[in-house]
Structure formats: structure tokens, C-alpha cells
N, C-alpha and C positions, 0 to 999 in steps of 0.2 A: 302487357297487353296482347289478346292474337291478335296478329296480320291476316283478314284473310284472303284467300288467291283462290276460290269454289266460287262460281253463280256467285257473282258480284259484277254489279252494274257499271257500267261504262259513266263514268261524270262525263255532259257536255258544257258549256258554258265559254258565254261572250268572253269578250276581250277586255269589258269593264267590269264585267261579275270576277273575272279572277283577279283584277285591281282592288276590288272592293275588299274580297275575301283576304287576298293579300294585305292591306290595309289594315282591316278593321278584325283578322279573327287569326290569321298565323301568325303564332309564336315559336315554339319549339317546332311545329308541322314546318315540310317544304311545300305540299301540294295539298288541294283541294279534298284530295283523297283521302291523307295522313288524317286529314280535322275530321271527315265524316267518319274515319275507323276509330279515330279516340272520342268522338260524340255516342255513337251505336252500341262499344263498348261499355265505357260507361251506364250508359239508359239500360242496357241489356243485363249487368249483375244483381240488377236491383230485381231480377223475376227468382233469385236464389231463396229471399227473401220470403215470399210467398209459397215455397215450396215446403211441405210437411216433414220433411227429413232436416230440415234446415239448425233446428236446435241443436241435435244432435250432430252434425258437424261440426258444429263449432262456433254457430253465426252469431253466438249471444256469449263469447269467453272473455270477460273484460269489460262487458259493456252494462252501461247503469242504462237497465228499461224495468217496464215492467209489464207485461205478458196478461189481456184479459180476456177470458175467451164465456160463452156463452147469450143470453138472450137478454131484451132489451124491449119487454111486455110481450108481443106477439109478432116480435120483429127479429127472428132467427141470424148470426150474422159468425163469421169466423172470430180467429184473433185478432183484436186491438193491440199493436204494441204501441207504449210510452214511450218513447227514448228520451234520455236525458230525469231521468224518475231522478228525486234528493235532489239534482244538479241547479244550484243557482249562479251559481257563475259562470260568465260567458265563456272564459279560458277554458274552466268543466266540461263544455258545451263541447266544446269545437274540439278538445280531445277527444270525447265519448266519440262524436262526430268519426274522428276522421280514425278512428281505430273498428269502427263500422268494417269503414269502405277497405281498411288492410284485411279486416275478418274473410270480406265477399272475395279478395285479390285470392284470396289465401285458398279459401276453398275451390275458386277457379283452378288455380291450378294445382290443388289435390286432389280432388274429389271426380271421377269420371263422369257423372252421372248430374252432378251440374256444371261442368262445362259443354258440356252436347246441350241443354236447357240456353246456357247463357251464345254458345254460339248459333243456334236456329233464329235466336230473334233477333242478337247483332245484325247478322245476313239478313232479315226481313226489314229491320230498321234504315239499316245501311241503303239498301236499294229504294227502300219510301223515298230518302232524303238522294239520293244520285238520281233518281228520275224528278224530282221536285215536284213529286206526290204528297210531299210531307215534307215542311221544314220545323223543327220547334223554336223559341223564342230567341231573342238573341245572346240571352245573360247564355241560356243551354249552347248553344254555339262557341262563345266566348270559353266557358269556364267548365262545361263538364268535362272532368278526368283528371281535370288540374286541379292545381292545393288549395282553391278558394273553394270549389264547390260550390259555387252561390246560382242557382238555376233559375229561382221565381224572376221574373220579370215586376212583378207590383205586390208594393208593401203598402196597410195603410198604417200611421202613426200618429199617435194621441198627441192633441198639444196643449198641453195645460194654461191655465191662467199663471202664470210664475214665472220669473226671467232665466229659472236653473230651467223648467220643465222644458222653453223653451228655444234655451242652448243647447241641452240634450237631443231635443229633436230636429236643429239646426244640423247637430254632428252627425244622427243617424243619417239622416237624408242622405248628407255629403260622401260616405262611408259607403251607399247602398249604390246612391249614382256614379259612383268613381267605379262600381264594379257591375256596371250596368243594366241596374235596374231601376224602376219606376218610385214613382212616392205620392199617395195620394192624403190629406190634409183635413179634416174638419176642424175647424175656426171659430165654431160656435163657442167655446166655453170662450174666446178673449174677453176681454171688457172693452165696452165701448169707446170712440174718442171722447177724450171730454172727464171722463170717470176717474173717479179718486184713486190715488196710488197711496196707500197708508204710512208706509215705512218711509216716503220720502215726502211723504205732503204735496206731491204733486198729484201731476196728472195723466191721464194715461194716451198714450197716439193713438190707441186704437190697433180691432183687430187688420185692417187693411192695409197698414205699416207696416205690422209686421209680413204679413203677406208676401211683401214686397222686400221684403229681406231675403226669403228663401228662396224667390226667384233670382236676385242677387247671388245667393248662393251656387244653384244652379249653373249661371253666367259663369262664375268661379272655376265651378268642379269642369265642366265640361271641355274648358281649354285645352286640358293636360286629362281628360276620360277619352274613354273608347270608343263611345256614342252620345251624342245629344242626350243631355238629360231631360227629363219630360216628368211633370207634374199635375195631378188636381187638385184644386181649392175647394170647399164647401162650406156654403154659411145658411147656415137657417133661416127662412124666410122673417119670424121674429127679433131676429137681432136689428139693434139698432142702426147696424152701417147697410142695413141690407137694400137701398139706395143706390148709394153708392156704390155699393160691391153689383149690382147688376149694370151696371153700366162703366164700372171701371176699364173694360178692354175697347171700348170706344175711344180711347186714345191712343195715338199712337205711339209704341213702342212702350207702352205697359204693359206689364206680367204676360212677355213673349214667351216664356218658358214653362207655361201654366194652360191650361184647360178648368173655367171654371164653373161650378154648378148653385143653382141655389137648390135644398133641401126642405119640399114640402110637403105636407099631409093632406086625412081627407080633411080636416076640418078648415083648412084653407082652402081646399078648391070646392067646397059647399060653403065660403063665404063667397066666392068667385061668383058660386050660381046666382046667389042671391041677392050680390052687389051689396055684403056685408062690411064690418067694418073687424080688423084682428088687432089684437095689442102686441107692442112691442116691450120685448122684456131684458134688463140690463142681466147677463149670465150671471154676475157677480153676487147681487143680492134678489134677483128671481123677482126684481120690482119691475111695475110695469113704468115706463118712460114714454107712451105715446100710443096713439092710434094711427092706422095707415087704414086703407080704403082698398080691400084685397085686389078687387076686379082691374083700378088704374096700375095697381102693382103687376098683374099678370100681364095685364097689356103691355106697361112697359119693358116685362122683361122679354117677352114674345116679339118685341119692334126689335128689340137689343140683339137678341139672339138671332133673326132675321137678314139682320144688317152688316153683325159683327162676325157669327157664328156663336158665340158665348152672350149670357151663360146658358149649359145647360139646365135639365131636371131632374133629380132626383126624389122619385118617391117612397117615403120613409116607410107607410102603412103596405103599401105595395110588395117591397122589399124585407119586411120584415114578415109580413104572412106567408111568403114563401122561401121561408128560410129553411135552409136545409141542414141545418145544425142548429134544433132548437135546444 
């Protein structure tokens, strides 16, 4: 990694900022300046990928990927690179990704034009951070340029209606939060409390009980992690446990590592306007388990949000109608 010496802005931080940076972000580095140099260089390396000569420079040597160029309808676009094409195993993908980083560094050291491009963007990004005009998220500050290379702050994890699926989601949650990322879940697929469990001839403990398990996992992980874990939990309005879910955060000390939101759609909001009922559905069987007054549920939701700050609202139709990735 190149250490910049010219046109570099001076970093001015308070005593408290220095303490936080030292406690949370410094590992191999000794100063905040070295930290920002590491991050700026790592981010600037990605500019090589967009250069038209990148392939000739050897960017994709030893890399499993698929390069697509062309048009989508009337929309013209440049090339799209599908990394890890044909690789299904996590370890293979990790090795492929680390090889890509290695290729970028090799090009930076050996190609003058590439080095000039990276140096320009590295300097600009460093200065933006040094003057606190812009700072990336915590995972980027922690991991950019290090072995983990985990720069994302938010992950959405599926929670299937099976013990195997729930355990897999818990494992993924713990590893993501260990690396500084946050996690979001929809618990709408989980069968409601009291429903049948065929394999054991028992009854299900319900979606909320498993939510508390995810909350406890965050408690355990944050004791040894680099930052406090955070979660988003969503339940659709038609789930049989929706009333208990809405009032969940009114209890002191419950789900302290979660923000929660109710997933609504246009159908529900129309029922609120007309003061109609809606059906509760068992997600396992798709059978109707009861009905509720939409306006009463909505009023309870609003009152709880005003009192406790939770739940929030997710408008599913609005999200889907404005989807940027159709």
C-alpha cells in the first residue's frame, strides 16, 4: 500500500475521538492517519476495475467470473461482471475474491497508468475523511484493506420454517455481527404459537419466541465483538401473532437489540380506510385462523410507536413498485 505524502489534509480529532478510534478501529495501525490511508487505498483500488484496459492488465487472471456487455431493452449499459460464476462453495468464493484483491494490488504496483488513477482517488477519499466531510460505515473502517474485507453494514437473512433453517440463520447472524455488520429478518414464514409440529407431535413456540433467540445471540456476540450488534425484525400484518408483536417492545428489557416493523400493503391500508376486517393466515398451511379489524390494529400500532418508538412500518407495495432491481 502506498503512503501518501503530498496534498494530504491534516487530521484534527478530539481526545474522545482518539480514544474511540484506538479502541474500535486500530489494529495494525498506530494512528488515525494510518487507518484512513488503509481505507482510502483499498477503496481507490476498485477504480482499476472500471478501466477499459483492466482485462489486458491481468485483472481477471485466475478469477472465476462472467463478463456481460450489451443492452437491456432500450437501456444501454457497460459491462456487468458476475464474480464467482460457477462457484457454489463459500470457500471457493472467498479464495476467488482474495485473488481479485491480489490482482488489483499487482496491477497497482506494475502499471503506471493504474497507479496514477488509484493515487488520485486515494488522495481525494483520504482528504474527504480527514476533514470529516464523509466517513464510510463502521465495517469499512474496520475491515477495508484487511483480510476479512467485509465492508457491508446491512444484511437481510431468510428465516425458514424449520429448525435447520433457523439454526443456519443464527449462525449467519453471529458471523456477520462479529465482523461489524447488522442483520435484518422477516419472521413471517414461521408458524404461529400453538401450531402443529409434525415430527414431534408437539406444538410450536411461535415466531416471537424465536425472535428472542436471535436477540439473545446478539447479546452474546457483542460481548466480544468490535461494535454493538443491531437487528431489524419484520412481521407481516396477517401473521396470527401480530398483536403480540406490535406490543412486544412495551415490555421493559425485551428485544433490546432489535428494531421491529410491521409489513403492510395497500390491501391492509384500504381496510383501515373503510374500517374493514382482514384475515389472519397460518404461514405453514395458508389457512385462515381468524380475522381482525384493520383500523383497531393500525391504531394499536401507532399508539405503540408513539409510546415506545416501535414498531415501524414497512410498506411492501411501495418497495416493490419502486424496485431498482426488477
